[in-house]
All heavy atoms as a GROMACS GRO file, in nm:
protein
  473
    1MET      N    1  -1.150   1.048  -0.806
    1MET     CA    2  -1.067   1.094  -0.696
    1MET      C    3  -0.969   0.984  -0.661
    1MET      O    4  -1.002   0.867  -0.660
    1MET     CB    5  -1.156   1.128  -0.577
    1MET     CG    6  -1.079   1.185  -0.462
    1MET     SD    7  -1.183   1.244  -0.328
    1MET     CE    8  -1.252   1.388  -0.404
    2GLY      N    9  -0.845   1.020  -0.632
    2GLY     CA   10  -0.741   0.923  -0.602
    2GLY      C   11  -0.747   0.868  -0.462
    2GLY      O   12  -0.796   0.932  -0.369
    3TYR      N   13  -0.698   0.747  -0.446
    3TYR     CA   14  -0.692   0.677  -0.318
    3TYR      C   15  -0.545   0.651  -0.290
    3TYR      O   16  -0.477   0.586  -0.369
    3TYR     CB   17  -0.772   0.547  -0.329
    3TYR     CG   18  -0.789   0.473  -0.200
    3TYR    CD1   19  -0.875   0.519  -0.102
    3TYR    CD2   20  -0.721   0.355  -0.177
    3TYR    CE1   21  -0.891   0.450   0.017
    3TYR    CE2   22  -0.737   0.284  -0.060
    3TYR     CZ   23  -0.822   0.333   0.037
    3TYR     OH   24  -0.839   0.264   0.154
    4LEU      N   25  -0.494   0.703  -0.179
    4LEU     CA   26  -0.353   0.693  -0.145
    4LEU      C   27  -0.328   0.576  -0.049
    4LEU      O   28  -0.404   0.556   0.045
    4LEU     CB   29  -0.306   0.822  -0.079
    4LEU     CG   30  -0.335   0.951  -0.155
    4LEU    CD1   31  -0.297   1.071  -0.069
    4LEU    CD2   32  -0.262   0.953  -0.286
    5VAL      N   33  -0.220   0.501  -0.074
    5VAL     CA   34  -0.183   0.390   0.013
    5VAL      C   35  -0.034   0.405   0.046
    5VAL      O   36   0.050   0.407  -0.044
    5VAL     CB   37  -0.208   0.254  -0.056
    5VAL    CG1   38  -0.160   0.140   0.034
    5VAL    CG2   39  -0.353   0.237  -0.092
    6PHE      N   40  -0.004   0.415   0.174
    6PHE     CA   41   0.132   0.416   0.224
    6PHE      C   42   0.146   0.290   0.309
    6PHE      O   43   0.063   0.265   0.396
    6PHE     CB   44   0.159   0.538   0.312
    6PHE     CG   45   0.147   0.669   0.240
    6PHE    CD1   46   0.026   0.733   0.231
    6PHE    CD2   47   0.258   0.727   0.181
    6PHE    CE1   48   0.013   0.854   0.164
    6PHE    CE2   49   0.247   0.848   0.115
    6PHE     CZ   50   0.125   0.912   0.107
    7CYS      N   51   0.251   0.209   0.284
    7CYS     CA   52   0.262   0.085   0.362
    7CYS      C   53   0.406   0.041   0.380
    7CYS      O   54   0.497   0.082   0.308
    7CYS     CB   55   0.182  -0.026   0.295
    7CYS     SG   56   0.237  -0.074   0.131
    8ASP      N   57   0.424  -0.044   0.481
    8ASP     CA   58   0.548  -0.114   0.507
    8ASP      C   59   0.523  -0.261   0.484
    8ASP      O   60   0.411  -0.310   0.504
    8ASP     CB   61   0.594  -0.094   0.651
    8ASP     CG   62   0.643   0.047   0.678
    8ASP    OD1   63   0.691   0.113   0.586
    8ASP    OD2   64   0.632   0.091   0.795
    9THR      N   65   0.627  -0.334   0.443
    9THR     CA   66   0.613  -0.477   0.417
    9THR      C   67   0.724  -0.555   0.486
    9THR      O   68   0.828  -0.500   0.521
    9THR     CB   69   0.619  -0.507   0.266
    9THR    OG1   70   0.744  -0.461   0.215
    9THR    CG2   71   0.505  -0.441   0.191
   10ASP      N   72   0.700  -0.686   0.500
   10ASP     CA   73   0.806  -0.774   0.546
   10ASP      C   74   0.889  -0.818   0.425
   10ASP      O   75   0.866  -0.769   0.313
   10ASP     CB   76   0.750  -0.893   0.624
   10ASP     CG   77   0.658  -0.983   0.542
   10ASP    OD1   78   0.654  -0.970   0.418
   10ASP    OD2   79   0.589  -1.066   0.603
   11ASP      N   80   0.982  -0.910   0.444
   11ASP     CA   81   1.070  -0.952   0.335
   11ASP      C   82   0.998  -1.026   0.223
   11ASP      O   83   1.048  -1.034   0.111
   11ASP     CB   84   1.182  -1.041   0.389
   11ASP     CG   85   1.278  -0.964   0.479
   11ASP    OD1   86   1.286  -0.840   0.463
   11ASP    OD2   87   1.344  -1.027   0.562
   12SER      N   88   0.879  -1.078   0.251
   12SER     CA   89   0.802  -1.151   0.151
   12SER      C   90   0.702  -1.063   0.076
   12SER      O   91   0.632  -1.110  -0.012
   12SER     CB   92   0.724  -1.265   0.217
   12SER     OG   93   0.813  -1.354   0.281
   13GLY      N   94   0.692  -0.936   0.115
   13GLY     CA   95   0.600  -0.845   0.050
   13GLY      C   96   0.465  -0.833   0.119
   13GLY      O   97   0.378  -0.759   0.074
   14ASN      N   98   0.446  -0.906   0.228
   14ASN     CA   99   0.321  -0.897   0.304
   14ASN      C  100   0.314  -0.762   0.374
   14ASN      O  101   0.411  -0.718   0.436
   14ASN     CB  102   0.311  -1.009   0.406
   14ASN     CG  103   0.306  -1.144   0.340
   14ASN    OD1  104   0.229  -1.168   0.248
   14ASN    ND2  105   0.392  -1.234   0.384
   15ILE      N  106   0.200  -0.699   0.368
   15ILE     CA  107   0.182  -0.567   0.428
   15ILE      C  108   0.170  -0.582   0.579
   15ILE      O  109   0.087  -0.658   0.628
   15ILE     CB  110   0.059  -0.498   0.368
   15ILE    CG1  111   0.084  -0.473   0.219
   15ILE    CG2  112   0.027  -0.369   0.442
   15ILE    CD1  113  -0.035  -0.425   0.142
   16ILE      N  114   0.256  -0.510   0.652
   16ILE     CA  115   0.255  -0.520   0.798
   16ILE      C  116   0.207  -0.392   0.865
   16ILE      O  117   0.168  -0.394   0.981
   16ILE     CB  118   0.394  -0.560   0.852
   16ILE    CG1  119   0.501  -0.463   0.804
   16ILE    CG2  120   0.428  -0.702   0.813
   16ILE    CD1  121   0.639  -0.486   0.863
   17ASP      N  122   0.209  -0.280   0.795
   17ASP     CA  123   0.160  -0.153   0.847
   17ASP      C  124   0.112  -0.070   0.730
   17ASP      O  125   0.180  -0.063   0.628
   17ASP     CB  126   0.271  -0.080   0.924
   17ASP     CG  127   0.220   0.036   1.006
   17ASP    OD1  128   0.097   0.046   1.027
   17ASP    OD2  129   0.302   0.119   1.048
   18VAL      N  130  -0.005  -0.007   0.744
   18VAL     CA  131  -0.062   0.066   0.631
   18VAL      C  132  -0.142   0.186   0.680
   18VAL      O  133  -0.202   0.183   0.785
   18VAL     CB  134  -0.151  -0.027   0.544
   18VAL    CG1  135  -0.272  -0.074   0.621
   18VAL    CG2  136  -0.194   0.040   0.417
   19VAL      N  137  -0.137   0.291   0.600
   19VAL     CA  138  -0.223   0.408   0.613
   19VAL      C  139  -0.279   0.432   0.475
   19VAL      O  140  -0.204   0.443   0.378
   19VAL     CB  141  -0.145   0.532   0.662
   19VAL    CG1  142  -0.233   0.655   0.663
   19VAL    CG2  143  -0.086   0.508   0.799
   20ALA      N  144  -0.412   0.440   0.464
   20ALA     CA  145  -0.474   0.455   0.333
   20ALA      C  146  -0.598   0.543   0.343
   20ALA      O  147  -0.666   0.545   0.445
   20ALA     CB  148  -0.512   0.318   0.277
   21GLY      N  149  -0.624   0.617   0.237
   21GLY     CA  150  -0.742   0.701   0.234
   21GLY      C  151  -0.736   0.802   0.121
   21GLY      O  152  -0.644   0.804   0.040
   22ILE      N  153  -0.835   0.889   0.117
   22ILE     CA  154  -0.846   0.987   0.009
   22ILE      C  155  -0.762   1.110   0.037
   22ILE      O  156  -0.681   1.152  -0.044
   22ILE     CB  157  -0.994   1.023  -0.015
   22ILE    CG1  158  -1.069   0.900  -0.064
   22ILE    CG2  159  -1.006   1.137  -0.115
   22ILE    CD1  160  -1.218   0.917  -0.070
   23ASN      N  161  -0.780   1.170   0.151
   23ASN     CA  162  -0.705   1.290   0.189
   23ASN      C  163  -0.624   1.263   0.314
   23ASN      O  164  -0.665   1.300   0.424
   23ASN     CB  165  -0.801   1.407   0.216
   23ASN     CG  166  -0.866   1.458   0.091
   23ASN    OD1  167  -0.806   1.455  -0.016
   23ASN    ND2  168  -0.989   1.505   0.102
   24ILE      N  169  -0.511   1.196   0.300
   24ILE     CA  170  -0.429   1.164   0.416
   24ILE      C  171  -0.289   1.222   0.400
   24ILE      O  172  -0.240   1.242   0.289
   24ILE     CB  173  -0.420   1.012   0.440
   24ILE    CG1  174  -0.357   0.942   0.319
   24ILE    CG2  175  -0.553   0.953   0.473
   24ILE    CD1  176  -0.321   0.799   0.345
   25ILE      N  177  -0.228   1.248   0.512
   25ILE     CA  178  -0.089   1.290   0.517
   25ILE      C  179  -0.021   1.195   0.614
   25ILE      O  180  -0.057   1.192   0.733
   25ILE     CB  181  -0.075   1.435   0.564
   25ILE    CG1  182  -0.146   1.528   0.467
   25ILE    CG2  183   0.072   1.473   0.579
   25ILE    CD1  184  -0.155   1.672   0.513
   26PRO      N  185   0.073   1.114   0.568
   26PRO     CA  186   0.136   1.018   0.659
   26PRO      C  187   0.218   1.091   0.766
   26PRO      O  188   0.273   1.197   0.742
   26PRO     CB  189   0.225   0.934   0.568
   26PRO     CG  190   0.247   1.018   0.448
   26PRO     CD  191   0.128   1.106   0.434
   27ASN      N  192   0.224   1.030   0.884
   27ASN     CA  193   0.296   1.089   0.995
   27ASN      C  194   0.442   1.046   1.003
   27ASN      O  195   0.514   1.087   1.093
   27ASN     CB  196   0.225   1.057   1.127
   27ASN     CG  197   0.215   0.909   1.151
   27ASN    OD1  198   0.242   0.828   1.063
   27ASN    ND2  199   0.173   0.873   1.270
   28ARG      N  200   0.484   0.960   0.910
   28ARG     CA  201   0.623   0.914   0.904
   28ARG      C  202   0.654   0.860   0.764
   28ARG      O  203   0.565   0.854   0.680
   28ARG     CB  204   0.648   0.806   1.009
   28ARG     CG  205   0.568   0.680   0.987
   28ARG     CD  206   0.601   0.574   1.090
   28ARG     NE  207   0.530   0.451   1.069
   28ARG     CZ  208   0.570   0.355   0.986
   28ARG    NH1  209   0.680   0.367   0.916
   28ARG    NH2  210   0.500   0.245   0.972
   29GLN      N  211   0.776   0.819   0.742
   29GLN     CA  212   0.818   0.764   0.614
   29GLN      C  213   0.778   0.617   0.605
   29GLN      O  214   0.802   0.540   0.698
   29GLN     CB  215   0.970   0.776   0.601
   29GLN     CG  216   1.027   0.728   0.470
   29GLN     CD  217   0.997   0.823   0.357
   29GLN    OE1  218   0.993   0.943   0.378
   29GLN    NE2  219   0.980   0.772   0.238
   30TYR      N  220   0.716   0.577   0.494
   30TYR     CA  221   0.678   0.438   0.469
   30TYR      C  222   0.764   0.384   0.356
   30TYR      O  223   0.818   0.459   0.274
   30TYR     CB  224   0.530   0.429   0.432
   30TYR     CG  225   0.439   0.448   0.551
   30TYR    CD1  226   0.397   0.575   0.590
   30TYR    CD2  227   0.396   0.340   0.626
   30TYR    CE1  228   0.315   0.594   0.700
   30TYR    CE2  229   0.313   0.357   0.736
   30TYR     CZ  230   0.274   0.484   0.772
   30TYR     OH  231   0.193   0.501   0.881
   31ASP      N  232   0.772   0.251   0.347
   31ASP     CA  233   0.852   0.185   0.242
   31ASP      C  234   0.790   0.201   0.104
   31ASP      O  235   0.861   0.213   0.005
   31ASP     CB  236   0.869   0.036   0.272
   31ASP     CG  237   0.950   0.009   0.397
   31ASP    OD1  238   1.034   0.093   0.434
   31ASP    OD2  239   0.929  -0.099   0.458
   32TRP      N  240   0.658   0.197   0.096
   32TRP     CA  241   0.588   0.194  -0.032
   32TRP      C  242   0.478   0.298  -0.038
   32TRP      O  243   0.413   0.326   0.063
   32TRP     CB  244   0.526   0.056  -0.056
   32TRP     CG  245   0.625  -0.054  -0.056
   32TRP    CD1  246   0.661  -0.131   0.050
   32TRP    CD2  247   0.703  -0.098  -0.166
   32TRP    NE1  248   0.757  -0.222   0.012
   32TRP    CE2  249   0.784  -0.204  -0.120
   32TRP    CE3  250   0.712  -0.060  -0.300
   32TRP    CZ2  251   0.873  -0.271  -0.203
   32TRP    CZ3  252   0.800  -0.128  -0.381
   32TRP    CH2  253   0.879  -0.232  -0.333
   33PHE      N  254   0.454   0.349  -0.159
   33PHE     CA  255   0.343   0.441  -0.184
   33PHE      C  256   0.274   0.398  -0.314
   33PHE      O  257   0.340   0.368  -0.413
   33PHE     CB  258   0.393   0.585  -0.200
   33PHE     CG  259   0.289   0.676  -0.258
   33PHE    CD1  260   0.182   0.717  -0.184
   33PHE    CD2  261   0.299   0.719  -0.390
   33PHE    CE1  262   0.084   0.800  -0.238
   33PHE    CE2  263   0.204   0.802  -0.446
   33PHE     CZ  264   0.096   0.843  -0.369
   34PHE      N  265   0.141   0.393  -0.310
   34PHE     CA  266   0.063   0.360  -0.428
   34PHE      C  267  -0.050   0.461  -0.443
   34PHE      O  268  -0.111   0.501  -0.344
   34PHE     CB  269   0.004   0.219  -0.418
   34PHE     CG  270   0.108   0.113  -0.407
   34PHE    CD1  271   0.144   0.061  -0.284
   34PHE    CD2  272   0.173   0.065  -0.519
   34PHE    CE1  273   0.242  -0.036  -0.273
   34PHE    CE2  274   0.272  -0.032  -0.511
   34PHE     CZ  275   0.306  -0.082  -0.386
   35TYR      N  276  -0.077   0.502  -0.565
   35TYR     CA  277  -0.188   0.591  -0.598
   35TYR      C  278  -0.287   0.508  -0.678
   35TYR      O  279  -0.256   0.463  -0.789
   35TYR     CB  280  -0.138   0.711  -0.679
   35TYR     CG  281  -0.248   0.807  -0.716
   35TYR    CD1  282  -0.289   0.904  -0.626
   35TYR    CD2  283  -0.309   0.801  -0.840
   35TYR    CE1  284  -0.390   0.993  -0.659
   35TYR    CE2  285  -0.410   0.889  -0.874
   35TYR     CZ  286  -0.450   0.985  -0.783
   35TYR     OH  287  -0.550   1.073  -0.815
   36LEU      N  288  -0.405   0.486  -0.622
   36LEU     CA  289  -0.506   0.403  -0.686
   36LEU      C  290  -0.627   0.486  -0.727
   36LEU      O  291  -0.651   0.593  -0.671
   36LEU     CB  292  -0.550   0.292  -0.590
   36LEU     CG  293  -0.438   0.208  -0.530
   36LEU    CD1  294  -0.494   0.113  -0.426
   36LEU    CD2  295  -0.364   0.132  -0.638
   37GLN      N  296  -0.705   0.436  -0.820
   37GLN     CA  297  -0.824   0.506  -0.867
   37GLN      C  298  -0.945   0.485  -0.776
   37GLN      O  299  -1.037   0.564  -0.777
   37GLN     CB  300  -0.857   0.465  -1.010
   37GLN     CG  301  -0.752   0.506  -1.110
   37GLN     CD  302  -0.734   0.657  -1.115
   37GLN    OE1  303  -0.831   0.731  -1.113
   37GLN    NE2  304  -0.610   0.702  -1.119
   38GLU      N  305  -0.945   0.374  -0.702
   38GLU     CA  306  -1.058   0.345  -0.614
   38GLU      C  307  -1.009   0.271  -0.490
   38GLU      O  308  -0.903   0.206  -0.493
   38GLU     CB  309  -1.163   0.262  -0.687
   38GLU     CG  310  -1.110   0.131  -0.738
   38GLU     CD  311  -1.211   0.059  -0.827
   38GLU    OE1  312  -1.276   0.125  -0.909
   38GLU    OE2  313  -1.224  -0.062  -0.812
   39PRO      N  314  -1.084   0.276  -0.381
   39PRO     CA  315  -1.045   0.206  -0.258
   39PRO      C  316  -1.044   0.054  -0.278
   39PRO      O  317  -1.121   0.000  -0.357
   39PRO     CB  318  -1.153   0.245  -0.158
   39PRO     CG  319  -1.217   0.366  -0.213
   39PRO     CD  320  -1.203   0.358  -0.362
   40ILE      N  321  -0.955  -0.013  -0.207
   40ILE     CA  322  -0.946  -0.160  -0.210
   40ILE      C  323  -0.936  -0.210  -0.066
   40ILE      O  324  -0.906  -0.133   0.025
   40ILE     CB  325  -0.824  -0.209  -0.291
   40ILE    CG1  326  -0.694  -0.157  -0.230
   40ILE    CG2  327  -0.836  -0.173  -0.437
   40ILE    CD1  328  -0.569  -0.219  -0.288
   41ASP      N  329  -0.960  -0.338  -0.047
   41ASP     CA  330  -0.936  -0.402   0.082
   41ASP      C  331  -0.787  -0.439   0.085
   41ASP      O  332  -0.747  -0.542   0.032
   41ASP     CB  333  -1.024  -0.524   0.100
   41ASP     CG  334  -1.003  -0.593   0.234
   41ASP    OD1  335  -0.925  -0.542   0.318
   41ASP    OD2  336  -1.066  -0.698   0.255
   42ILE      N  337  -0.707  -0.353   0.141
   42ILE     CA  338  -0.561  -0.365   0.133
   42ILE      C  339  -0.508  -0.494   0.195
   42ILE      O  340  -0.404  -0.544   0.156
   42ILE     CB  341  -0.493  -0.240   0.195
   42ILE    CG1  342  -0.346  -0.231   0.156
   42ILE    CG2  343  -0.509  -0.240   0.345
   42ILE    CD1  344  -0.321  -0.204   0.012
   43MET      N  345  -0.581  -0.552   0.290
   43MET     CA  346  -0.534  -0.674   0.355
   43MET      C  347  -0.543  -0.796   0.263
   43MET      O  348  -0.490  -0.901   0.296
   43MET     CB  349  -0.609  -0.698   0.485
   43MET     CG  350  -0.590  -0.585   0.587
   43MET     SD  351  -0.420  -0.518   0.599
   43MET     CE  352  -0.335  -0.654   0.673
   44GLN      N  353  -0.608  -0.785   0.147
   44GLN     CA  354  -0.612  -0.893   0.050
   44GLN      C  355  -0.497  -0.884  -0.051
   44GLN      O  356  -0.489  -0.964  -0.142
   44GLN     CB  357  -0.746  -0.891  -0.024
   44GLN     CG  358  -0.863  -0.923   0.063
   44GLN     CD  359  -0.992  -0.922  -0.016
   44GLN    OE1  360  -0.995  -0.898  -0.136
   44GLN    NE2  361  -1.101  -0.948   0.054
   45TYR      N  362  -0.410  -0.786  -0.033
   45TYR     CA  363  -0.301  -0.761  -0.128
   45TYR      C  364  -0.166  -0.773  -0.061
   45TYR      O  365  -0.155  -0.771   0.061
   45TYR     CB  366  -0.314  -0.619  -0.187
   45TYR     CG  367  -0.427  -0.606  -0.284
   45TYR    CD1  368  -0.558  -0.589  -0.240
   45TYR    CD2  369  -0.405  -0.611  -0.421
   45TYR    CE1  370  -0.663  -0.578  -0.329
   45TYR    CE2  371  -0.509  -0.599  -0.511
   45TYR     CZ  372  -0.638  -0.582  -0.464
   45TYR     OH  373  -0.741  -0.570  -0.554
   46LYS      N  374  -0.065  -0.787  -0.143
   46LYS     CA  375   0.074  -0.781  -0.100
   46LYS      C  376   0.153  -0.708  -0.207
   46LYS      O  377   0.102  -0.684  -0.316
   46LYS     CB  378   0.129  -0.920  -0.072
   46LYS     CG  379   0.142  -1.009  -0.195
   46LYS     CD  380   0.186  -1.149  -0.162
   46LYS     CE  381   0.334  -1.157  -0.154
   46LYS     NZ  382   0.386  -1.291  -0.127
   47VAL      N  383   0.276  -0.673  -0.179
   47VAL     CA  384   0.360  -0.603  -0.275
   47VAL      C  385   0.454  -0.704  -0.341
   47VAL      O  386   0.525  -0.778  -0.273
   47VAL     CB  387   0.443  -0.492  -0.205
   47VAL    CG1  388   0.536  -0.425  -0.304
   47VAL    CG2  389   0.350  -0.390  -0.140
   48ASP      N  390   0.449  -0.709  -0.474
   48ASP     CA  391   0.543  -0.792  -0.550
   48ASP      C  392   0.674  -0.715  -0.557
   48ASP      O  393   0.680  -0.607  -0.617
   48ASP     CB  394   0.488  -0.820  -0.689
   48ASP     CG  395   0.584  -0.905  -0.771
   48ASP    OD1  396   0.654  -0.989  -0.713
   48ASP    OD2  397   0.588  -0.886  -0.894
   49MET      N  398   0.777  -0.767  -0.493
   49MET     CA  399   0.904  -0.696  -0.482
   49MET      C  400   0.973  -0.676  -0.617
   49MET      O  401   1.045  -0.578  -0.635
   49MET     CB  402   0.998  -0.770  -0.386
   49MET     CG  403   0.945  -0.780  -0.247
   49MET     SD  404   0.924  -0.618  -0.174
   49MET     CE  405   0.901  -0.661  -0.005
   50GLU      N  406   0.954  -0.767  -0.711
   50GLU     CA  407   1.020  -0.754  -0.841
   50GLU      C  408   0.954  -0.647  -0.928
   50GLU      O  409   1.021  -0.563  -0.986
   50GLU     CB  410   1.022  -0.888  -0.913
   50GLU     CG  411   1.113  -0.989  -0.846
   50GLU     CD  412   1.115  -1.121  -0.919
   50GLU    OE1  413   1.074  -1.127  -1.037
   50GLU    OE2  414   1.158  -1.219  -0.858
   51SER      N  415   0.820  -0.650  -0.937
   51SER     CA  416   0.751  -0.555  -1.023
   51SER      C  417   0.712  -0.427  -0.951
   51SER      O  418   0.669  -0.330  -1.013
   51SER     CB  419   0.625  -0.620  -1.082
   51SER     OG  420   0.529  -0.642  -0.980
   52ARG      N  421   0.724  -0.429  -0.816
   52ARG     CA  422   0.689  -0.313  -0.733
   52ARG      C  423   0.543  -0.274  -0.750
   52ARG      O  424   0.510  -0.156  -0.758
   52ARG     CB  425   0.781  -0.196  -0.759
   52ARG     CG  426   0.925  -0.229  -0.728
   52ARG     CD  427   1.018  -0.116  -0.764
   52ARG     NE  428   1.154  -0.156  -0.736
   52ARG     CZ  429   1.236  -0.088  -0.658
   52ARG    NH1  430   1.197   0.022  -0.603
   52ARG    NH2  431   1.356  -0.133  -0.638
   53GLN      N  432   0.456  -0.374  -0.758
   53GLN     CA  433   0.313  -0.355  -0.778
   53GLN      C  434   0.236  -0.424  -0.666
   53GLN      O  435   0.284  -0.521  -0.607
   53GLN     CB  436   0.268  -0.417  -0.911
   53GLN     CG  437   0.338  -0.364  -1.031
   53GLN     CD  438   0.271  -0.237  -1.081
   53GLN    OE1  439   0.152  -0.219  -1.065
   53GLN    NE2  440   0.348  -0.149  -1.142
   54LEU      N  441   0.115  -0.375  -0.640
   54LEU     CA  442   0.025  -0.445  -0.550
   54LEU      C  443  -0.036  -0.563  -0.625
   54LEU      O  444  -0.082  -0.547  -0.738
   54LEU     CB  445  -0.089  -0.353  -0.504
   54LEU     CG  446  -0.056  -0.253  -0.394
   54LEU    CD1  447  -0.175  -0.161  -0.371
   54LEU    CD2  448  -0.019  -0.323  -0.266
   55ILE      N  449  -0.036  -0.680  -0.563
   55ILE     CA  450  -0.096  -0.798  -0.624
   55ILE      C  451  -0.185  -0.867  -0.520
   55ILE      O  452  -0.164  -0.854  -0.400
   55ILE     CB  453   0.009  -0.896  -0.676
   55ILE    CG1  454   0.104  -0.941  -0.565
   55ILE    CG2  455   0.088  -0.835  -0.791
   55ILE    CD1  456   0.197  -1.054  -0.602
   56LEU      N  457  -0.286  -0.941  -0.567
   56LEU     CA  458  -0.369  -1.021  -0.477
   56LEU      C  459  -0.287  -1.132  -0.417
   56LEU      O  460  -0.200  -1.190  -0.483
   56LEU     CB  461  -0.489  -1.079  -0.552
   56LEU     CG  462  -0.604  -0.984  -0.579
   56LEU    CD1  463  -0.705  -1.049  -0.673
   56LEU    CD2  464  -0.670  -0.942  -0.450
   57LYS      N  465  -0.315  -1.164  -0.292
   57LYS     CA  466  -0.245  -1.275  -0.224
   57LYS      C  467  -0.284  -1.407  -0.285
   57LYS      O  468  -0.388  -1.428  -0.334
   57LYS     CB  469  -0.276  -1.276  -0.076
   57LYS     CG  470  -0.211  -1.162  -0.001
   57LYS     CD  471  -0.240  -1.178   0.146
   57LYS     CE  472  -0.178  -1.065   0.224
   57LYS     NZ  473  -0.205  -1.075   0.366
   0.00000   0.00000   0.00000
């Protein structure tokens, strides 16, 4: 089952606002969307602006 992550980031790629879960519908537009195979601790990750991927801090 897929795990959805919607998030906003600062200029460095640090996640500043996030909505994540299995069956979620975001209530507004977010900067980034990721579809993952399993849940993660999102606060240990950031978005690499060049590759547009989630990476460990």
